[in-house]
C-alpha positions as a Markdown table, in Angstrom:
| # | Residue | x | y | z |
|---|---|---|---|---|
| 1 | Met | -0.3 | -11.9 | -7.0 |
| 2 | Asp | -3.2 | -9.5 | -7.7 |
| 3 | Thr | -2.9 | -7.7 | -11.1 |
| 4 | Ser | -3.8 | -4.4 | -9.4 |
| 5 | Asn | -0.4 | -4.6 | -7.5 |
| 6 | Val | 2.6 | -3.0 | -9.0 |
| 7 | Ile | 6.1 | -4.2 | -8.3 |
| 8 | Leu | 8.7 | -1.4 | -7.8 |
| 9 | Cys | 11.9 | -3.6 | -7.5 |
| 10 | Gly | 13.0 | -7.0 | -6.3 |
| 11 | Ala | 15.9 | -9.4 | -5.9 |
| 12 | Asn | 16.1 | -13.0 | -6.5 |
| 13 | Ser | 18.7 | -15.2 | -4.7 |
| 14 | Tyr | 18.3 | -18.0 | -7.2 |
| 15 | Glu | 19.3 | -16.0 | -10.1 |
| 16 | Gln | 21.4 | -13.5 | -8.2 |
| 17 | Lys | 19.6 | -10.7 | -10.0 |
| 18 | Phe | 18.0 | -7.3 | -9.1 |
| 19 | Tyr | 15.0 | -5.8 | -11.0 |
| 20 | Phe | 13.8 | -2.2 | -11.1 |
| 21 | Asn | 10.6 | -1.2 | -12.8 |
| 22 | Glu | 11.4 | 1.5 | -15.3 |
| 23 | Arg | 8.0 | 3.1 | -14.7 |
| 24 | Phe | 9.7 | 4.5 | -11.7 |
| 25 | Ser | 12.6 | 6.1 | -13.5 |
| 26 | Lys | 11.9 | 9.5 | -11.9 |
| 27 | Ile | 13.0 | 8.1 | -8.6 |
| 28 | Pro | 16.4 | 9.6 | -7.7 |
| 29 | Glu | 19.4 | 7.3 | -8.2 |
| 30 | Ser | 20.4 | 7.4 | -4.5 |
| 31 | Ile | 16.9 | 6.0 | -3.6 |
| 32 | Arg | 17.2 | 3.3 | -6.3 |
| 33 | Glu | 20.5 | 2.3 | -4.8 |
| 34 | Glu | 19.1 | 2.1 | -1.4 |
| 35 | Leu | 16.2 | 0.0 | -2.6 |
| 36 | Gln | 18.7 | -2.3 | -4.3 |
| 37 | Ile | 20.7 | -2.7 | -1.1 |
| 38 | Ile | 17.5 | -3.4 | 0.9 |
| 39 | Cys | 16.4 | -6.1 | -1.6 |
| 40 | Val | 19.9 | -7.8 | -2.1 |
| 41 | Leu | 20.7 | -7.9 | 1.6 |
| 42 | Phe | 17.3 | -9.3 | 2.3 |
| 43 | Thr | 17.8 | -12.3 | -0.1 |
| 44 | Glu | 21.4 | -12.7 | 1.1 |
| 45 | Glu | 20.1 | -13.1 | 4.6 |
| 46 | Val | 17.2 | -15.4 | 4.2 |
| 47 | Gly | 17.2 | -16.5 | 0.6 |
| 48 | Gly | 14.3 | -16.7 | -1.9 |
| 49 | Ala | 13.1 | -13.6 | -3.7 |
| 50 | Phe | 12.1 | -10.3 | -2.1 |
| 51 | Met | 10.0 | -7.5 | -3.8 |
| 52 | Ile | 8.9 | -4.1 | -2.9 |
| 53 | Gly | 5.6 | -2.9 | -4.5 |
| 54 | Phe | 2.4 | -1.1 | -4.1 |
| 55 | Asp | -1.1 | -2.5 | -3.5 |
| 56 | Glu | -4.2 | -1.1 | -5.2 |
| 57 | Asp | -4.4 | 1.7 | -2.5 |
| 58 | Gly | -0.8 | 2.8 | -3.1 |
| 59 | Ser | 0.5 | 1.4 | 0.1 |
| 60 | Val | 4.0 | -0.2 | 0.1 |
| 61 | Met | 4.0 | -4.0 | 0.1 |
| 62 | Leu | 7.1 | -6.1 | 1.1 |
| 63 | Ile | 6.7 | -9.5 | -0.4 |
| 64 | Thr | 9.0 | -12.5 | 0.2 |
| 65 | Asp | 8.7 | -15.8 | -1.6 |
| 66 | Ala | 10.7 | -19.1 | -2.2 |
| 67 | Asn | 10.7 | -22.1 | -4.3 |
| 68 | Glu | 8.8 | -25.0 | -2.6 |
| 69 | Asp | 12.0 | -27.2 | -2.6 |
| 70 | Asp | 14.2 | -24.6 | -1.1 |
| 71 | Ile | 15.2 | -26.1 | 2.2 |
| 72 | Leu | 17.6 | -23.3 | 3.0 |
| 73 | Tyr | 14.9 | -20.5 | 2.9 |
| 74 | Asp | 14.2 | -19.2 | 6.4 |
| 75 | Glu | 10.4 | -18.5 | 6.5 |
| 76 | Ile | 10.5 | -17.4 | 10.1 |
| 77 | Gly | 13.6 | -15.2 | 9.6 |
| 78 | Ala | 12.0 | -13.7 | 6.5 |
| 79 | Gly | 8.9 | -12.7 | 8.4 |
| 80 | Leu | 11.0 | -11.2 | 11.2 |
| 81 | Leu | 13.2 | -9.3 | 8.6 |
| 82 | Val | 10.2 | -7.9 | 6.8 |
| 83 | Lys | 9.0 | -6.4 | 10.1 |
| 84 | Glu | 12.4 | -4.9 | 10.8 |
| 85 | Val | 12.8 | -3.4 | 7.3 |
| 86 | Gln | 9.3 | -1.9 | 7.7 |
| 87 | Lys | 10.3 | -0.3 | 11.0 |
| 88 | Arg | 13.8 | 0.8 | 9.9 |
| 89 | Lys | 12.7 | 2.2 | 6.6 |
| 90 | Ser | 9.3 | 3.5 | 7.4 |
| 91 | Glu | 10.2 | 7.2 | 6.2 |
| 92 | Leu | 11.5 | 5.9 | 2.9 |
| 93 | Phe | 8.4 | 3.9 | 2.4 |
| 94 | Glu | 6.0 | 6.7 | 3.3 |
| 95 | Ser | 7.9 | 8.9 | 0.7 |
| 96 | Leu | 7.6 | 6.1 | -1.9 |
| 97 | Glu | 3.9 | 5.9 | -1.3 |
| 98 | Met | 3.6 | 9.7 | -1.9 |
| 99 | Phe | 5.6 | 9.4 | -5.0 |
| 100 | Tyr | 3.4 | 6.5 | -6.2 |
| 101 | Arg | 0.1 | 8.3 | -5.6 |
| 102 | Thr | 1.4 | 11.6 | -7.1 |
| 103 | Phe | 3.2 | 10.4 | -10.2 |
| 104 | Ile | 2.3 | 6.8 | -11.0 |
| 105 | Asp | -1.3 | 6.3 | -9.8 |
| 106 | Thr | -2.5 | 9.6 | -11.3 |
| 107 | Gln | -1.1 | 8.6 | -14.7 |
| 108 | Asn | -3.5 | 5.6 | -14.6 |
| 109 | Gly | -6.6 | 7.7 | -13.9 |
| 110 | Gly | -6.5 | 6.7 | -10.1 |
| 111 | Lys | -6.1 | 2.9 | -11.0 |
């Protein structure tokens, strides 16, 4: 992954863990919980790992990945589910982009 990308949160079906980047501690708890639900349900449905982050322009990225030897990972289902999550949660992601550009990106001098 590009080092200019920033991961907000993610879930991993292999370790059954959820990660939340503490740089985003100002995000309200209800939004954190919604992000956790999105990530965990994604990995429960298709397996692998799922992350929500920001690219260098501050746009939300949905990233899915799996171990090479994971025969249960549904790559096609993952792609379809990413599109569905993008569509269903577009308002949330637009708000997160605004938050990122306002509170996180400016702390780094625009980078």
